[in-house]
C-alpha positions in Angstrom: 30.8 43.2 22.8 33.6 41.4 20.7 33.9 39.1 23.9 30.5 37.7 23.5 30.3 37.3 19.5 34.0 35.6 20.1 31.8 33.2 22.4 28.7 32.8 20.6 30.7 32.1 17.7 32.7 29.3 19.4 29.3 28.2 21.4 28.0 27.5 17.1 31.2 25.3 16.0 30.9 23.2 18.8 27.4 22.5 18.8 26.5 22.4 15.4 25.4 18.9 13.9 27.6 19.4 10.6 31.3 19.0 10.8 33.3 22.3 9.8 36.5 22.3 8.9 38.9 25.2 7.6 41.6 25.1 5.7 44.6 27.5 4.3 45.1 28.4 0.5 47.3 25.1 0.9 44.9 23.1 2.1 46.3 22.8 5.4 43.7 22.1 8.4 43.6 25.3 11.0 40.4 23.8 12.6 37.7 21.5 13.3 34.9 20.9 15.4 33.8 18.6 17.5 31.2 17.2 14.5 34.4 16.4 12.2 35.9 14.5 15.0 32.7 12.4 15.4 32.4 12.2 11.7 36.0 11.1 10.6 37.4 9.3 14.4 40.2 11.6 14.2 41.1 13.6 17.5 41.2 17.5 16.6 45.4 17.9 17.6 45.7 14.6 14.9 44.0 16.5 12.2 45.2 20.6 13.0 48.1 20.8 10.8 47.6 18.4 8.6 46.9 19.0 4.9 42.8 18.2 4.4 43.3 15.5 1.7 43.8 12.9 4.9 40.0 13.0 5.1 40.0 11.6 1.2 40.1 8.6 -0.5 42.2 7.9 -3.4 41.3 9.4 -6.3 40.0 12.6 -4.5 43.0 13.2 -2.8 44.9 13.7 -6.0 42.4 16.0 -7.5 42.6 18.2 -4.3 45.4 19.7 -5.4 44.4 20.5 -8.9 41.7 22.1 -7.6 43.7 24.4 -5.1 46.1 25.5 -7.8 43.6 25.9 -10.5 41.4 28.2 -8.3 44.8 30.4 -7.5 45.9 30.4 -11.3 42.1 31.1 -13.2 40.2 32.8 -9.8 37.4 30.0 -11.3 35.3 29.1 -8.4 34.1 25.4 -9.5 33.2 24.4 -6.1 33.0 27.4 -3.7 29.2 28.3 -3.4 27.5 25.2 -3.5 27.4 22.1 -2.4 28.0 18.7 -3.7 28.4 14.6 -3.3 31.7 13.5 -2.1 33.1 10.8 -0.8 35.3 10.9 3.0 37.7 8.5 4.6 38.0 7.7 8.1 41.0 7.3 10.3 40.7 3.8 9.5 40.5 4.1 5.9 36.8 2.8 5.5 34.7 5.3 3.1 31.3 7.3 3.3 29.4 9.6 1.2 29.0 12.9 2.2 27.4 16.4 1.1 30.2 18.9 1.0 29.5 22.5 0.9 32.9 24.8 0.7 33.1 28.9 0.8 35.7 31.4 1.1 36.8 33.7 4.1 39.4 36.3 3.8 40.9 36.9 7.4 43.1 40.1 7.0 45.4 39.2 4.1 44.9 35.8 4.1 42.3 33.7 2.1 41.0 30.4 4.3 38.1 28.2 3.0 35.7 26.7 5.5 34.2 23.5 4.4 30.4 22.2 5.5 30.3 18.3 5.7 27.4 16.0 6.3 27.3 12.7 6.3 24.3 11.3 4.1 25.0 7.6 4.6 21.3 7.0 5.5 20.4 8.8 2.8 21.9 7.2 0.3 20.8 3.9 1.7 17.0 5.1 1.3 17.6 6.2 -2.4 19.4 2.3 -3.0 16.7 1.3 -1.5 13.7 3.8 -3.2 15.5 2.7 -6.5 14.8 -1.1 -5.7 11.5 -0.6 -4.8 10.4 1.6 -7.5 11.8 -1.0 -10.2 9.9 -3.9 -8.1 7.0 -1.3 -8.0 7.4 -0.8 -12.1 7.3 -4.4 -13.1 4.3 -4.9 -10.9 2.3 -2.2 -12.1 3.1 -2.7 -15.6 2.2 -6.2 -14.6 -1.2 -5.5 -12.8 -1.8 -3.0 -15.2 -1.4 -6.5 -17.8 -3.8 -7.6 -16.0 -6.2 -5.6 -15.1 -7.0 -4.5 -19.1 -7.2 -8.6 -19.2 -9.8 -8.5 -16.3 -11.8 -5.0 -17.9 -11.8 -6.7 -21.6 -13.2 -10.2 -20.0 -16.1 -8.6 -17.6 -17.2 -6.5 -20.4 -17.4 -9.3 -22.9 -19.3 -11.5 -20.0 -21.6 -8.3 -19.2 -20.6 -9.1 -15.5 -21.3 -5.5 -14.6 -23.6 -2.6 -16.1 -20.9 -0.7 -17.6 -17.2 -0.2 -17.7 -17.2 3.5 -17.0 -18.5 2.4 -13.7 -15.6 0.2 -12.8 -13.1 2.6 -14.6 -13.9 4.9 -11.7 -13.9 2.2 -9.5 -10.3 1.0 -10.1 -9.0 4.4 -10.4 -10.4 5.2 -7.1 -8.9 2.4 -5.6 -5.8 3.0 -7.1 -5.1 6.4 -7.0 -5.4 6.5 -3.3 -2.6 4.2 -1.9 -0.3 5.4 -5.1 -0.8 8.8 -3.5 0.4 7.3 -0.2 3.8 6.3 -2.4 4.1 9.1 -3.9 4.4 11.2 -0.4 6.5 8.7 1.3 9.4 8.9 -1.8 8.8 12.4 -1.9 10.5 12.6 1.7 12.9 9.9 0.9 14.1 12.2 -1.8 14.4 15.5 0.0 14.9 14.4 3.6 18.2 16.1 4.7 19.1 13.8 7.7 16.4 11.5 8.1 16.7 9.1 10.6 17.0 5.1 10.1 13.4 5.0 11.3 11.7 7.4 9.3 13.3 5.9 6.2 12.0 2.5 7.5 8.9 3.6 8.4 7.9 5.3 5.1 9.5 2.2 3.0 7.0 0.1 4.9 4.2 2.4 3.9 5.3 1.7 0.6 5.0 -2.6 0.8 1.4 -1.5 2.5 0.0 0.2 -0.3 1.3 -1.4 -3.2 -0.2 -4.5 -1.4 -3.1 -3.1 -1.5 -3.5 -2.3 -5.3 -2.4 -6.0 -6.0 -5.7 -7.2 -3.6 -7.5 -4.7 -6.1 -6.3 -6.1 -9.3 -5.9 -10.0 -7.8 -10.2 -9.3 -7.0 -11.2 -8.6 -10.4 -9.3 -11.3 -12.0 -11.0 -13.6 -9.9 -13.9 -11.9 -11.5 -13.1 -11.7 -15.2 -12.1 -15.7 -14.7 -15.7 -17.2 -13.1 -16.6 -19.8 -15.9 -20.4 -19.7 -17.1 -22.6 -21.7 -14.5 -22.9 -25.4 -15.0 -27.2 -25.2 -14.5 -28.2 -28.5 -12.9 -30.9 -29.1 -9.8 -29.6 -28.5 -6.3 -31.1 -28.9 -3.1 -30.6 -25.6 -1.1 -31.0 -26.8 2.2 -27.3 -28.7 1.6 -26.0 -25.8 0.1 -27.3 -23.2 3.3 -26.1 -25.3 5.6 -22.5 -26.5 4.1 -22.0 -22.7 3.7 -22.6 -21.7 7.4 -20.9 -25.0 8.9 -17.6 -23.7 6.5 -17.9 -20.3 8.6 -16.3 -19.0 10.8 -19.6 -18.1 13.4 -18.5 -15.3 16.1 -18.8 -15.8 19.7 -22.7 -14.6 20.6 -24.5 -15.5 17.3 -27.3 -17.3 17.1 -27.7 -18.9 13.5 -31.5 -19.8 12.2 -32.0 -21.6 9.6 -35.5 -22.3 8.7 -35.5 -24.3 5.4 -38.5 -26.9 5.4 -37.6 -30.7 4.8 -39.0 -31.6 1.1 -38.3 -27.9 0.0 -38.0 -27.8 -3.9 -34.6 -27.8 -5.4 -33.0 -25.3 -7.9 -31.9 -25.4 -10.7 -28.6 -23.2 -10.6 -24.8 -23.8 -10.0 -24.1 -24.8 -6.9 -20.5 -24.0 -6.6 -21.2 -20.3 -7.7 -24.2 -20.4 -5.6 -22.1 -21.1 -2.7 -20.6 -17.9 -3.3 -23.5 -16.4 -3.7 -24.6 -17.1 0.1 -21.2 -17.3 1.7 -21.1 -13.6 0.9 -24.4 -12.7 2.0 -23.7 -15.2 5.6 -20.2 -12.9 6.1 -22.1 -9.7 5.4 -25.0 -10.3 7.9 -22.2 -11.3 10.6 -20.0 -8.7 9.9 -23.2 -6.2 10.1 -23.0 -7.6 14.1 -20.2 -7.2 15.7 -21.5 -7.2 19.0 -23.6 -10.9 18.4 -26.9 -11.0 16.9 -29.4 -13.2 15.1 -28.9 -14.7 11.6 -31.9 -16.2 10.0 -32.1 -17.8 6.9 -35.7 -18.5 5.8 -36.9 -20.1 2.3 -39.9 -19.6 0.4 -41.6 -21.3 -2.7 -44.3 -20.8 -4.6 -45.3 -21.4 -8.8 -42.9 -18.4 -10.0 -39.8 -19.9 -7.9 -37.7 -20.2 -4.7 -36.7 -17.2 -2.1 -34.0 -17.5 0.3 -33.9 -14.6 3.0 -30.7 -13.8 4.4 -31.7 -11.7 7.8 -29.6 -10.1 10.1 -30.3 -8.2 13.3 -27.5 -5.5 12.9 -27.1 -1.9 12.7 -29.0 -1.4 9.2 -28.0 0.5 6.2 -29.4 4.0 5.6 -31.9 5.2 2.3 -28.7 6.4 0.2 -26.7 3.7 0.8 -28.8 1.1 0.0 -29.3 2.6 -3.8 -25.7 1.8 -4.2 -25.5 -1.3 -2.3 -24.9 -3.4 -5.5 -22.5 -1.0 -7.2 -18.5 -2.4 -8.0 -16.4 -1.0 -5.3 -18.8 1.0 -3.4 -18.9 -0.5 0.5 -20.2 1.1 3.7 -17.2 -1.4 5.4 -13.9 0.4 6.8 -12.2 -1.7 4.7 -14.6 -3.2 2.4 -13.6 -3.4 -1.4 -17.2 -3.5 -2.4 -17.0 -6.2 -5.0 -18.7 -8.5 -2.9 -22.1 -7.7 -3.6 -21.6 -6.8 -6.9 -20.2 -10.5 -7.6 -23.2 -11.6 -5.8 -25.4 -10.1 -8.4 -23.5 -11.1 -11.6 -23.3 -14.2 -10.3 -27.9 -14.7 -10.2 -28.0 -12.6 -13.4 -25.9 -15.6 -15.0 -28.3 -18.0 -12.9 -31.8 -16.6 -13.8 -31.9 -15.3 -10.5 -32.8 -12.1 -8.7 -31.8 -10.5 -5.8 -33.3 -7.5 -3.4 -32.3 -5.8 -0.3 -34.5 -4.2 2.3 -33.2 -2.2 5.9 -34.0 -0.1 8.4 -31.6 1.3 10.9 -31.3 0.0 14.1 -32.9 -3.1 13.2 -31.4 -4.9 10.2 -31.0 -6.1 6.8 -33.2 -8.5 4.7 -31.6 -10.1 1.4 -33.9 -12.0 -0.8 -32.4 -14.5 -3.3 -35.1 -15.4 -6.0 -34.2 -19.0 -7.9 -35.6 -20.7 -10.2 -37.5 -24.0 -9.5 -36.1 -27.1 -10.5 -38.5 -29.6 -12.7 -37.8 -32.8 -13.9 -35.9 -36.2 -13.6 -32.4 -35.3 -12.8 -29.0 -36.9 -12.3 -26.3 -36.0 -9.4 -24.2 -33.4 -10.0 -20.5 -33.6 -8.7 -19.7 -31.1 -5.6 -16.2 -29.3 -5.6 -15.7 -26.4 -3.2 -17.3 -28.3 -0.6 -20.7 -28.1 -1.2 -22.9 -31.2 -1.1 -25.3 -32.2 -4.4 -29.0 -33.9 -4.0 -29.8 -36.7 -6.2 
């Protein structure tokens, strides 16, 4: 039975991941396991009989004798029974951080001390990178918070959205999710005992991605808040539609059917802002048809104004989603932020226009944009953003 216990103990010592060092009351090494040899690059023969100070750099080696002497004189266990961070020294003189836990062993009338040491180089490096990342994150969050406050104030002042509460709820949702991921990865890096370099990098890259998502939300809000009041002039709707389609990447398998007749009435709008509206609707239609389909743009006019219909043959929108389609931060797209149609609605309201939508699951969606007709002689406006004005 005793032989089996000795064999088991020997197997545990030889296969242990952490280094195990046994010293006598004077600090001389009596035994080490193979993990200790790998950590310090000494062989067992080179260590046994040497004072354990050989594994410590200055000034720790000088302090070690004081620890032992103080223990023998006072019996106070300053380091026994608890772990702490120390610095180890390899055979070549290089140093590295260690976690050390020391326990007392009584063998007959002898007192020995067993130290369990673990290399925490990877953990210290992860902590350093995390500290730097947190400092950068804190500054970016502070800057983004300032921008967000300014954006919210501007949005309220210009009446871009119906209520500040709606926006605040959306922002909180969009930012809280990536922050939770950051918090989870930070917890792992701070508490993992022996994380691999691959795991450390995986979590740091995950944190960086989530910070980028937060930055995208704030950037989108800032873009909306900086939108100027419209410069309303007569514009030819055909030119706006054709320029938007020409500047859009049309996937293969997509058919474009533009039905704007010659002599179609001009509209009284800010052409640059209306091009944003058309671009949002065209992109949404294309996104709704990932496997191809037909994008149709139809124009009708009467005494009340001009109506532009943008129609797709996609999968359609459910009735529940249709009611919320223009709400800020609501999106039917897996990676959408839900600002495109909210911005579209805001622009049209500023240009005395309206938007409505109808959809049928499995058949497609139609957006109807109503705009005021231009009247009287006009002056040719200046074109920007690749939009051409009519004479």
